[in-house]
C-alpha positions in Angstrom: 0.0 0.0 -0.2 1.3 3.4 -1.0 1.9 5.2 2.0 -0.1 8.3 3.0 0.8 11.6 3.6 -0.4 13.6 6.9 0.2 17.6 7.5 -0.7 18.7 10.9 -0.4 22.4 11.0 0.1 24.3 14.5 2.2 27.6 13.5 0.6 29.6 15.8 0.7 27.9 19.1 3.5 29.2 20.9 2.6 29.7 24.4 0.6 28.0 27.4 -2.2 25.5 27.1 -2.2 25.9 23.4 1.2 25.1 22.9 0.5 21.9 25.2 -2.0 21.0 22.7 0.3 21.0 19.8 3.1 18.9 22.0 0.3 16.3 23.3 -0.6 15.7 19.6 2.6 15.5 18.1 3.9 13.2 21.0 1.3 10.9 20.3 1.4 11.3 16.5 4.9 9.9 16.7 3.8 7.0 18.6 1.1 6.6 15.8 3.4 6.9 12.8 5.4 4.3 14.3 3.0 1.8 13.8 1.6 2.7 10.6 2.3 3.3 7.1 2.1 7.2 7.4 4.6 10.2 6.2 3.5 13.1 8.7 5.1 16.6 8.3 4.4 18.8 11.0 4.1 23.1 10.5 5.2 24.1 14.0 6.5 27.4 15.4 10.4 26.6 15.4 11.8 23.3 13.9 14.6 23.5 16.3 11.9 23.2 19.6 10.6 19.7 18.3 12.6 16.6 17.6 10.3 13.4 16.7 11.4 10.1 15.2 8.9 10.0 12.6 7.9 13.2 12.0 9.4 15.9 10.1 9.2 19.5 11.2 9.2 22.4 9.5 9.1 25.8 11.3 7.6 29.0 10.7 9.2 31.3 13.4 7.3 34.5 11.7 4.0 33.2 11.6 2.9 35.0 15.1 5.0 38.2 14.9 2.1 39.7 12.5 -1.6 38.9 11.9 -0.9 39.1 8.1 2.0 36.6 8.3 -0.6 33.6 9.3 -3.3 34.9 6.9 -1.2 34.6 3.9 0.1 31.4 5.4 -3.2 30.1 5.9 -4.8 31.2 2.5 -2.0 31.6 0.5 1.5 29.9 1.4 0.3 26.4 2.4 -1.5 25.9 -0.6 1.6 25.8 -2.7 3.4 23.5 0.3 0.3 21.2 0.0 1.2 20.6 -3.6 4.5 20.4 -2.7 4.2 18.0 0.1 1.2 16.1 -1.9 -0.9 16.1 1.1 -3.5 12.8 1.6 -4.6 14.3 4.8 -4.5 18.1 6.4 -4.9 18.6 10.1 -5.3 22.3 11.2 -4.6 22.9 15.0 -5.4 26.3 15.3 -9.0 27.3 14.7 -8.9 28.1 10.7 -9.8 25.9 7.4 -6.8 26.8 5.1 -6.9 27.3 1.4 -5.0 24.1 0.3 -5.4 21.2 -2.2 -6.2 18.4 -0.4 -9.0 15.8 -0.3 -9.5 15.1 3.5 -9.3 18.3 5.6 -9.7 18.9 9.5 -9.8 21.5 11.5 -9.3 21.3 15.6 -11.3 24.4 17.2 -10.5 25.7 20.8 -11.2 29.2 20.5 -14.1 30.2 22.8 -14.1 33.9 22.3 -16.9 34.1 20.1 -18.8 33.3 23.6 -16.6 36.1 25.1 -18.1 39.8 26.1 -14.6 41.9 26.2 -14.1 44.1 29.4 -12.4 47.4 29.7 -9.6 46.2 30.9 -9.1 43.5 27.7 -8.9 46.4 25.6 -6.2 48.0 27.8 -3.9 45.0 28.2 -5.0 42.6 25.4 -6.8 44.1 22.8 -6.6 41.1 20.5 -9.3 39.3 23.0 -11.9 42.2 22.1 -11.1 41.9 18.3 -11.0 38.2 18.3 -14.6 37.7 19.9 -15.9 39.5 16.8 -13.2 38.5 14.5 -13.6 34.9 15.1 -16.8 34.3 13.9 -15.7 34.7 10.3 -12.1 32.8 11.0 -14.0 29.7 11.7 -16.8 30.3 9.1 -14.2 30.7 6.3 -13.9 27.9 4.4 -15.4 25.8 6.9 -17.4 23.3 5.0 -14.4 22.1 3.1 -13.8 20.0 6.5 -14.4 16.7 6.2 -14.7 17.0 10.2 -14.2 19.3 12.9 -13.0 18.3 16.2 -14.3 20.5 19.7 -13.3 20.6 23.1 -16.3 21.2 24.9 -20.1 21.2 24.0 -20.6 24.9 23.3 -18.3 24.8 20.8 -20.1 21.2 19.1 -23.2 23.2 19.3 -21.8 26.2 17.7 -20.4 24.5 14.7 -23.6 22.3 14.2 -25.3 25.6 13.8 -23.0 26.3 11.2 -24.7 23.1 9.1 -21.3 21.3 9.8 -21.9 18.0 9.0 -19.4 15.7 11.2 -18.6 17.5 14.3 -16.8 15.5 17.3 -16.0 16.4 21.3 -12.3 15.4 22.1 -11.7 16.1 25.5 -8.3 15.1 24.8 -6.5 16.3 28.6 -5.1 13.3 30.2 -2.7 14.5 33.1 0.7 13.3 33.3 1.9 14.1 37.1 5.4 14.7 37.3 7.8 11.7 38.5 10.1 14.3 40.3 7.7 16.8 42.2 9.8 18.9 44.4 9.1 18.7 48.4 8.2 22.3 49.7 7.6 23.3 53.1 3.4 23.5 53.9 2.6 26.7 54.4 1.3 27.9 58.0 -1.7 29.1 56.7 -4.5 28.5 54.5 -3.2 28.5 50.9 -5.1 28.7 47.1 -3.4 28.5 44.4 -4.1 29.8 40.7 -1.4 29.0 37.7 -1.9 31.7 35.1 -0.5 33.6 32.2 -1.2 37.1 33.0 -4.0 38.2 30.5 -7.1 40.0 31.3 -9.6 37.5 31.0 -7.9 35.6 33.7 -9.8 38.0 36.3 -7.9 38.0 39.0 -9.5 41.4 39.6 -12.6 39.4 41.5 -9.9 37.6 44.1 -8.1 41.2 45.0 -11.6 42.9 45.5 -12.6 40.0 47.2 -9.7 40.0 49.7 -10.2 43.5 50.0 -13.9 42.9 51.7 -12.0 40.9 54.4 -11.1 42.1 57.8 -7.0 42.4 58.6 -7.4 39.2 61.1 -9.6 37.1 58.2 -6.3 37.9 55.3 -4.0 36.9 58.0 -5.5 33.6 57.9 -5.1 33.0 54.2 -3.1 33.6 51.2 -3.5 32.9 47.0 -0.4 32.4 45.1 -0.3 33.6 41.6 2.2 32.1 38.8 3.5 35.3 37.1 6.0 38.1 38.1 4.3 42.1 38.1 6.8 42.7 35.1 5.3 40.0 33.0 3.0 42.2 31.3 1.0 45.4 31.3 -2.2 43.3 33.1 0.8 41.9 35.7 1.8 45.8 36.5 -1.6 46.6 36.8 -2.9 44.2 39.1 0.1 44.4 41.1 -0.2 48.3 41.6 -4.0 48.6 42.0 -4.1 45.6 44.6 -0.6 45.7 46.7 -2.0 43.4 49.2 0.5 41.1 51.6 -1.7 37.9 51.0 -1.5 38.1 46.9 1.7 36.4 46.4 3.4 36.7 42.9 5.4 33.5 42.2 6.9 34.1 38.8 6.8 31.5 36.1 7.1 28.1 37.3 8.4 24.9 35.7 5.5 22.5 35.5 7.6 20.0 38.3 7.2 23.2 40.4 3.4 24.1 39.5 2.8 20.5 40.8 4.8 21.3 43.9 2.5 24.0 44.7 -0.6 21.9 44.1 1.0 19.7 46.5 1.0 22.3 49.4 -2.1 23.9 48.8 -5.4 23.7 49.9 -7.0 23.8 46.9 -7.3 25.6 43.2 -8.7 29.1 42.5 -9.7 29.6 39.2 -11.6 32.5 38.5 -11.0 32.7 34.6 -13.7 34.1 32.2 -12.5 32.9 29.4 -10.9 29.0 28.7 -10.5 26.1 25.6 -10.4 23.9 28.6 -9.1 25.1 31.8 -6.1 22.6 32.3 -5.4 23.6 35.8 -8.8 22.1 37.0 -7.9 18.5 35.3 -4.6 19.4 37.4 -6.2 19.9 40.8 -8.4 16.4 39.8 -5.8 14.7 39.2 -3.9 16.0 42.5 -7.1 15.4 44.4 -7.2 19.0 45.4 -10.5 21.1 46.1 -11.8 23.3 43.4 -12.9 26.8 43.7 -14.2 27.7 40.0 -15.6 30.3 37.9 -19.4 29.3 37.2 -19.4 29.1 34.1 -20.1 26.3 30.8 -16.6 25.3 30.4 -15.8 25.1 34.0 -18.4 22.7 34.5 -17.6 20.0 32.0 -13.9 20.4 32.5 -14.8 19.3 36.4 -16.9 16.5 35.4 -17.6 14.3 38.2 -16.2 15.6 41.3 -17.3 16.4 44.8 -15.0 18.9 46.3 -15.8 21.9 44.1 -17.6 25.0 44.8 -18.8 27.5 41.5 -18.7 31.1 42.4 -19.8 34.1 40.3 -16.6 35.4 38.4 -18.1 38.7 38.4 -19.3 39.2 42.2 -16.1 39.4 44.8 -19.0 39.7 47.6 -19.6 36.4 46.7 -16.4 35.1 46.5 -15.3 37.1 49.9 -18.3 35.4 51.8 -16.8 32.2 50.4 -13.4 32.6 51.9 -15.1 33.6 55.3 -17.1 30.5 55.2 -14.0 28.3 54.6 -11.7 30.2 57.0 -14.2 29.4 60.0 -14.4 25.8 58.5 -17.9 25.5 57.8 -18.8 23.5 54.3 -18.9 24.9 51.3 -18.2 22.3 48.6 -21.9 21.4 46.9 -20.1 18.8 44.0 -20.5 18.3 40.6 -22.0 15.9 38.2 -20.8 15.9 34.4 -23.0 16.7 32.0 -24.8 14.0 30.1 -22.8 13.3 26.2 -25.2 13.2 23.7 -23.3 13.7 20.5 -19.9 12.0 19.1 -17.1 11.7 21.1 -13.7 10.5 20.2 -11.4 10.1 23.3 -7.7 10.6 22.6 -5.4 11.4 19.7 -5.3 8.3 18.2 -8.9 7.7 18.0 -8.7 11.0 16.1 -5.9 9.8 14.0 -7.9 6.7 13.1 -10.8 8.5 12.1 -8.5 10.7 9.7 -7.2 8.0 8.1 -10.2 5.8 7.5 -12.1 8.8 6.0 -12.4 9.2 2.4 -13.9 12.4 1.8 -15.4 13.8 -1.4 -14.7 17.7 -0.8 
């Protein structure tokens, strides 16, 4: 049988959770390709950062420097590349349906900004979030029906694409948490501690935490610390938070290694996660894996990511008064956790990367 060619594209997936998605996909695909008659090309931000035995990586370091670079690649440059590589399957991991010559195209959609209502701080510190909340409706729609199938992480995006009359949409909750083998041992804080791992962006909503702390008494604040994984110099938003809320119990840890993140989970009394915009909410899955209590924003993504779990409480991410009251109850050892049940899935699910690759290879769409 002639060898088939799969191109997987993630040229803009440089940081945070989306980089984890790319790395997880390529790691799984490298193992998959070793056991199948498949030639794989990966289009990545920098080829020198990715090393696989059965994947040839092609770097596009300028793809994310300017939005025009990305548009040119997606709708002009990739067409030429698809002809050169003679792609049989093309999987785009970053929300777009590129203009390529390929019979079997697939798109992995993970950006939920189409559901987000930007605030003033979004426009001040991360104006792209405001722009994307409007622009992504067009990004998703462009060429969408060229895809054999669309893969999404959560229900709200599943329904979004079904409303666009996409025939094949699959939910793919792909976050299998691997706890590091060697977790550094840190001393347990003497007071109650909640941990919030984040990249400092405006939609991460640190304000609701700080505003809630300001509603507590000095005695209450002396019994509680919130640990954040950024430095005030990391971004305009980070600096704004540090200057506006000079609170002694808001601790800035700086950027941590994966091992140190899990060390923090280990010594913390729970995860505090007020983010208002997430593709999945990876820290929620990490906290579950570490069997830690979870305080999460009362939003659809969080409830789906939490799934079946008892030690969880949801709070209004717009209401610091309600969060302050939760802090008080917790400090007084009153019960706060209400539990959560995973929503019933009434739609097709592909549970891991291998299932996605199997689907791609066995599809013979006529586009």
